N, C-alpha and C positions, 0 to 999 in steps of 0.2 A: 086896758092899762098899757101904757107905752113902756118898752124895755130899752134901757140905755146901753149900748155896746161901746166898750173901750177900744181905742185904736192901738195897734202894736207900736212899741217904742223903736222906731227906725233910727233914732238918734244914737242909741246904745250900740247897735250893730255897726254903725259907721265908725264909732270911736274904737271898737275892738279891731276892726279891719285896719285902721290907720296905725294902731299900736303894733300890730303884728308886722306891718310893712316896715316900721321903724326898726324893730328888733332884727328882722332879716337883713336890712341894709347895714346895721351895725356889725352883725356877724360877718357879713360879706367883706366889709372894709377890714375887719380884724384878721380875717383869713388872708386877705390880699396883702396886708402889710407884714404878716408874720410867716408867710410861706417860705419853705426851704426844701432841700432834698431829703431831709430826715423823715423816715416813714415809720419809726419805732421810738416810743418814749420810755425812758428808763429812769427809775428813782435813784438819785445820787446816793442816798443812804444805804442802798443795797449793793453798792459797788466797792471793790477793793482796787485802789489805784497805786501804781508804782511809778517812781521817777527814775529816769535814766541817769546813772552816775558814772564818773570816771575815777579810777583808782586801782589799787591792788585787789584782785579778786582771789580770795582763798577758796579753793575747790575742796569741799568736804562732803562726806557722805554720812548721813545720820541713820542710826538703827536703834531698835529697842530689844532688850534681851534680859537675861537673868544671870546671876552668879551661880556657878556650880563648883563643887570640889574638884580639884585637879586629880587627886588620888582617891579613887572609890574602889572598895573591895567588898565582894560578897563573902561571908563566912559560911562555908558548906561543911556538912558532915560526910565522912567516907564510910560510915557504918550505920546500919539501921538501929533504931531505938525509939524510946518513948520519952517525951519531955517530962523530966522529973522536977526540975527547978528552973526558974527564970530569975536571974540575979540583976540584970540590967534591962532597962526599957529605952524606947526611942527618945533621943535627946540627951542621954547620959554621956558624960565625958569619961572616956576610959583610957587606960594606959596599956601598952603592950604586955600581954600575959594576964590581964584581968579576966576573971571568970565571968562568962556571959550566961551559959546554960550548963545544966547537968542532965545527961541522958542516962537511961537505964536499959540494959540488955542482958538478962540472966543467962541466955544461951551462950552469949559471948564469954561471960565470966566462967561458965562451966567448961567451955572449949579451952580457955586459957589454963584452967587447973589441970585438965587432962593432958594438954600439951606439956606442961611442966613435969608431970609424972612420967610421961614418955621420955622426956629429955633426961630425967634423972636415971631411969632404967638404962637408957642407951649409954650414958656416961659410965655406969657401973660395968656394963658389958664391954665397953671399950677398954676400961682399965684391966678387967679380967683377961681379955684377949691379949692385951699387950704383955701382961705378966707371963701368960702361957707361952707366947712366942719367944720372949726373952729367956725363959727357962729352957726351951728347946735349943735356943742358940748357945746357951752355956754348955749343954750336953755335947753339942757338936764341937765346941771349942775344946772340951776335955778329950774328945776322941782324936782331934787333930794333935793335941799335945802328946797323947799316948803314942800315936804313930810316929811322932817326931822323936820321942825317947827311944822307941824300938829301933828306929833307923840309926840314931846316934850310937846306941849300944852295939848294934851289929857292925857299924862302921869301925868302932874301936876294936872289936874282936878281929875284924878283917885286917886292920892295920897291924895288930900285934902278930897275927899268924904270918902275915906277909914278911914282916921283919925277920922272924925266926926261919921262915922258909928260905928267904934269901941268904941267910947265914949258913944254910946247909944242915940245920938240925933235922933229925929224922923223926922227932916227936910229933910232927905235924904231917899227916898224910896229904897226899894230893887231893884225895876225895873230900876230906874235911875242909880243906882250903877252898875248894870250888863250891862246896855247900854253903859255907859262910858268905862267899861272894854273892851267891844267888839270894841268900836272905837279905843282904844289904840292898840289892836291887829291888826285891819285893817290898821291903819296908819303905823304901824311897817312893815307890809308886803309890803304896797305900797312903803315905803321908800327903802326897800330891793330890790324890783323889779326895781325901778327907778335907783338905784345905779348899778345894773347889766346891765341895758340898757346903762347907762353912760359908763361903761367899754367896752361894745360892740361897742359903737360909737367911742370910742378912738381907739380901734383895727381897726375899719373900716377906720377911718381917717388916721391912720399910713399906712395901706395897700394901700389906694388910693394915698397917698403921695409918697410911695415907687414906685408904678406903674408909676406915673407921672414923678418922677425923673428918672426912668429907660428909659422911652421914651425920656425924655429930654436929658439924657446922650447919648443915641444912636444917636439922631439927632446931638448933639454936636460933637460926634466922626466923624459923616459923614461930617460935615462942616470942621472939622480939616483935614480930609483926603483929601477933595477937595482942601482946602487951601494949603496943602502940595504938591498936584499935580500941582497947579498953581505955587507954589514956585519952583518946579522942572523944570518949563519951563526956568528958569535961571540955566544953567548947570555950576557948579563950580568944581574946582580942589579938590580932596580928600586928597592930600598930597603934600608936597614940592617935586617937581619933574621937569622933562623935558618932554615936549610934544613930543612923538615919532611919532605918526601918527594922522592926522586930515583929515579923508576921506569925510567930509561933504562939501556941497556947498550951497551958498545962495539960498533960495527959495526951497530947497529940502524938500520933505515931508518925515517924519520919523515916524515909528510905535513904539509902546511901546516895549522896549527890544533892540532897535537898538543901536549898539556900535557907540559912537560919537567920542571918542578920546582915544588914548593909552598914558598912563603916565608911567614914569619909574623914580625910585629914582636915583638921580645923585651921591649919595655918597655910594651906596651899589652895588657891582658887583660880579659876579662869572665868571669863565672861563669854557667854554665847549670845551673839547679836544676830538678829534677823535683818538682812539688808534686802531692799527691793531688787528684783532681778534686773530691772533696767538700769540700776546704778552699780551693780556688782562688777561690771567690766573694768572699772577704774581702780578697783581694790586689788592690791597685791600684798604678798607676805612681807612683813617688816615695816609697814607703814605705822606711823604714830597714831595713837588713839587716846581720847580723853573721855573717861567714863564719869557719869553723874549719878550718884546714889540718892539724890535729893538732899543729902546732908553733907556729902564730901565729894571731892574730885579725886579720881584715881587715874594715873597715867598707865598706859599700856602700849602694846604693839600687836599687830596682826600676826597670829601664829599659824593658823590653818584656815583654808577656805574650802567649804564642802563642795564636792563636784556636782551635787544634784540640786534641783530646784523643788521646793516643797511649798505649796500654797503661795506661789508667785514670789517667794523670797528664798534667799540663800543664807545658810548658817555660816557665821564667821567666828572663829575662836580667838579670843583676845588674851594674851599673856600679860599679867599684871606686873608692874614695876614699882618697887619701893614698898614701904610699910602699908599694911591694910588698915583702914579705919575700923573702929569697934563694931559698927553696925553691919559689917559684912557677914552674911550667913547664906546657906543654900537657898536658892530660889528668890533671892532679893532682886527686885526689878531695877534695872539700870538703863540709862540712855547713853549711847556712845556716839561720838563724832570722830570719824576717821579722816585724817588730813591727807588729801590726795596730792594737791599741788597748789602753787601760788602764781597767778598770772599778773605781772606788773603792768600798770598804766593801761587799763583796758576799760571799755564801756560795759556796764552790766546793769541789770534791773532785777527787781523782785520777780521770781519765776512765775510766769502766767500759768494758770491751770492747764494741764494737758500738754505743756511745752516739753519738748525733748531736746537733748543735746545734739548738736551738729545736724540740725534739720531746719527747714523753712516752714514758717507758719504765718497765719494772718492774726494780727492783733488790732485793737481799736485804740487809735491815738487821739487824745483829747486836745481840743484847740486851746488857744491862749485864754479865751474867756470862760472855758469850762462848761460851755453850753452844748457843744456837739462833739461827737467822736467819729472819726473816719477810719475805715478799714485800711490797714497798712501791712504790706508784706515785709517780714523780718526774717533774716537768717541768724540763727543762734549758734553759739559755739559751745564751750565747756559749760557744764551745769553743776551747780553746788546744791546744798540742801535747800537753801532759801533763794539763791540768786542764780542767774544764768547770763552768760556772756553774749554780747550783741556784736555780731560781725558785720552786719549790713542792715540798713533800713531805718535806724533811729539815731538821733543825736543827743548829746548831753543836755539834760534839763527837760527833755520832753516827757510827757506823762502818758501812761497807757493803762488800760483796764486789765488787771491781772486776775480778776475773779472769773467765774464760769460765764462765757458769752455764747454758749450753745443755743440759748433761747432766741437770739436775734442774729445768728451768724449768716442768715440769708440776706441781711440788709447791709448795704455799703456804708450807710451813715445812720447814726442813731442820735436822738436828742436827749440830753440829760436834764431832768427836771430838778 
């Protein structure tokens, strides 16, 4: 039996070869007519583009922060005790003098009672001592008076005898006259000595009274101090405020110096903004600030700039000006814009990513057709939150890529699809 063999279809292979040659020729022509220096293709939808403008450039610095009370005080106890009652909790509005806590300390109460008894006893002793000293002083005054009377009596006798003796009466002997004269001198000396003794007793009386008063005052101060400590077992608010923290629990033992409650004024606030460290060099005390609470705008001014950098930012305290909106409360998040300066009639553009003030950098300038972008060296000046000044390299109306260009920064030209 004869076997019929089919021949290979050479015609199909030839058609495929011709088709491949046509496609290769078309691609070659397409590449020839569309060739350019661009070696990187970028999707236009992924780009952020900025246009160079001319006008007044407001130099501002933006930061985010929170509202904090301006006047914050911890209420501490100066005596140990146990928390007996808690009358206010965190968030409560209190007035100066309102009772917050009651502490108990039986030992302190007993100490106060004993101190009062000791004070009472010392007061009685002081009174008795004073009476005794005054009685001794009276006895001495009587002794002085007696000696004075003896002196005056003897002086009268001497004067009478002298008068008779001068007149030549023999009734008075010379011996009696001289004896009376000696008595006068003796009584005068005794009177003088008793008077000096009286003065010393008065000085002694005053000294002992002063010493007793000093001991009494010392004991009185001790009683007042213990009374104050007992009074401090009732912890009260020191100002009109809002209770921020109340870390105590019933029955908790506390030592002297323990913080019991945190109070904050409800009408005085400041804003604490965090400013990036690369922007803080332009911020100075006194600059105007506009705060945004998402519901209201608040004016303020820079009050303090922290000298340290924490997590690549610097804290700036803002003093608030004018009436505060109702939503202001501790830890309320706010955005702040600090007004640095205004540069009139200058070129500026939306700040490219990673651009810094007063530096030279390369950007990609887009051509008029928007199909290519060429690398262009630009010198920047002052920088704001969103815009940056152009000192050299770009003209008004030109467009540049302001988004991250690090993926193609090794290419001099890119093509925009």
